C-alpha positions as CSV (number, residue, x, y, z in Angstrom):
1,M,-8.9,13.7,2.2
2,T,-11.9,14.0,0.3
3,F,-11.0,13.4,-3.5
4,S,-13.0,14.2,-6.6
5,D,-14.3,11.0,-8.5
6,Q,-12.4,12.3,-11.5
7,H,-8.8,12.3,-9.4
8,L,-9.6,8.4,-7.8
9,K,-10.5,7.1,-11.6
10,D,-7.2,9.2,-13.1
11,A,-5.1,7.4,-9.9
12,I,-6.7,4.0,-10.0
13,L,-7.5,3.3,-13.4
14,P,-3.8,3.0,-14.9
15,L,-2.7,0.6,-12.3
16,L,-5.6,-1.8,-12.9
17,E,-5.0,-1.6,-16.5
18,G,-1.3,-2.9,-15.9
19,S,0.7,0.4,-15.1
20,P,4.4,-1.0,-14.3
21,Y,4.0,1.9,-11.3
22,G,1.7,-0.4,-9.2
23,A,-0.6,-2.8,-8.7
24,I,-3.8,-3.6,-6.7
25,W,-4.8,-7.1,-5.4
26,V,-7.9,-7.6,-4.3
27,I,-8.9,-9.2,-0.9
28,G,-11.8,-12.0,-1.1
29,P,-14.2,-13.7,-3.5
30,R,-14.5,-11.7,-6.8
31,R,-17.9,-11.4,-6.4
32,A,-17.8,-9.8,-2.9
33,P,-14.4,-8.7,-2.0
34,V,-13.6,-7.5,1.2
35,G,-10.9,-4.9,1.0
36,Y,-7.9,-4.0,-1.5
37,I,-4.1,-3.6,-1.0
38,A,-2.2,-0.9,-3.6
39,V,1.3,-0.9,-4.2
40,C,3.2,1.6,-6.0
41,F,6.7,0.7,-7.4
42,G,9.8,3.1,-7.1
43,W,13.5,2.0,-7.1
44,S,15.8,2.5,-3.9
45,I,19.8,2.8,-4.2
46,E,20.2,2.3,-0.6
47,L,18.1,-1.1,-0.8
48,G,19.8,-2.6,-4.0
49,G,16.4,-2.6,-6.4
50,M,12.9,-2.0,-6.9
51,D,10.8,-1.1,-3.9
52,G,7.6,-0.6,-3.1
53,F,5.1,1.6,-1.2
54,I,1.7,0.1,0.6
55,D,-0.4,3.4,-0.7
56,E,-3.8,2.0,0.3
57,F,-4.8,-0.8,2.2
58,Y,-8.2,-1.2,2.9
59,I,-10.7,-4.0,4.9
60,R,-14.2,-3.3,5.2
61,E,-15.2,-2.2,8.5
62,K,-17.6,-5.0,9.1
63,V,-14.7,-7.7,8.6
64,R,-12.0,-5.9,10.2
65,G,-10.4,-7.6,12.7
66,R,-10.9,-11.6,11.6
67,G,-7.2,-11.8,9.8
68,M,-8.3,-11.3,6.2
69,G,-6.0,-8.7,5.9
70,T,-3.2,-10.0,7.7
71,E,-3.4,-13.1,6.1
72,A,-3.6,-11.3,2.3
73,L,-0.6,-9.1,3.1
74,A,1.2,-12.3,4.6
75,A,0.7,-14.2,1.3
76,L,1.4,-11.0,-0.6
77,L,4.9,-10.2,0.7
78,P,6.8,-13.6,-0.5
79,E,5.3,-13.1,-4.0
80,L,6.7,-9.5,-4.3
81,A,10.0,-10.7,-3.3
82,K,9.9,-13.6,-5.9
83,A,8.9,-10.8,-8.4
84,G,12.4,-9.1,-7.2
85,L,10.8,-6.5,-4.8
86,K,13.8,-5.7,-1.9
87,A,11.8,-3.7,0.1
88,L,8.3,-2.5,0.8
89,H,7.1,0.7,2.5
90,L,4.1,1.4,4.3
91,E,2.9,4.5,6.7
92,V,1.1,3.5,10.0
93,N,-0.7,6.4,11.9
94,R,0.9,7.1,15.1
95,D,-2.5,6.2,17.3
96,K,-3.4,2.9,15.1
97,E,-1.0,0.8,18.0
98,S,-2.8,-2.3,16.5
99,A,-1.9,-1.9,13.2
100,A,1.5,-0.9,14.2
101,R,1.9,-4.4,15.8
102,L,0.4,-6.3,12.7
103,Y,2.8,-5.0,10.7
104,A,5.7,-5.7,13.5
105,R,4.5,-9.3,13.5
106,L,4.8,-9.6,9.5
107,G,8.2,-8.4,9.7
108,F,8.0,-4.4,9.0
109,K,10.3,-2.2,11.1
110,I,10.4,1.4,11.7
111,R,13.3,3.5,10.3
112,D,14.1,5.6,13.5
113,R,16.6,7.4,11.6
114,Y,14.3,8.6,9.0
115,N,11.7,11.0,8.8
116,L,8.7,10.6,5.8
117,M,8.6,14.0,4.0
118,T,6.8,14.6,0.9
119,W,6.5,17.4,-1.2
120,V,3.3,17.8,-3.4
121,A,3.3,18.7,-6.9
122,P,0.9,21.9,-7.4
123,T,-2.2,21.5,-9.5
124,P,-3.2,23.6,-12.4
125,D,-6.1,24.9,-10.6
126,A,-4.5,25.5,-7.3
127,P,-5.0,29.5,-6.2
């Protein structure tokens, strides 16, 4: 998907400014980050409290495969649990078997009974 600069600004800025709905963690040194993880928060009655969804997980292409993303996510998971998160969800492209294996090693499991379905609100300028 391609997004306008305004769409990206509207979606990201509140998280960077401390919105309670999500947070973005930068991976790597402050002056030369190699990636980021964006988590949006929600609530799950089934899972017993606050849950989250990894909305974005990005590592620069030139440094992928060096374990930086794995290390960052492995460090983030216990911190989220300490903060009260009961569950963390993510989507994995069916063609990305290596990514699915990485997430499985970190404790993520496929929820066989469920399919993720999405409704997107119409935008005012949509035809």
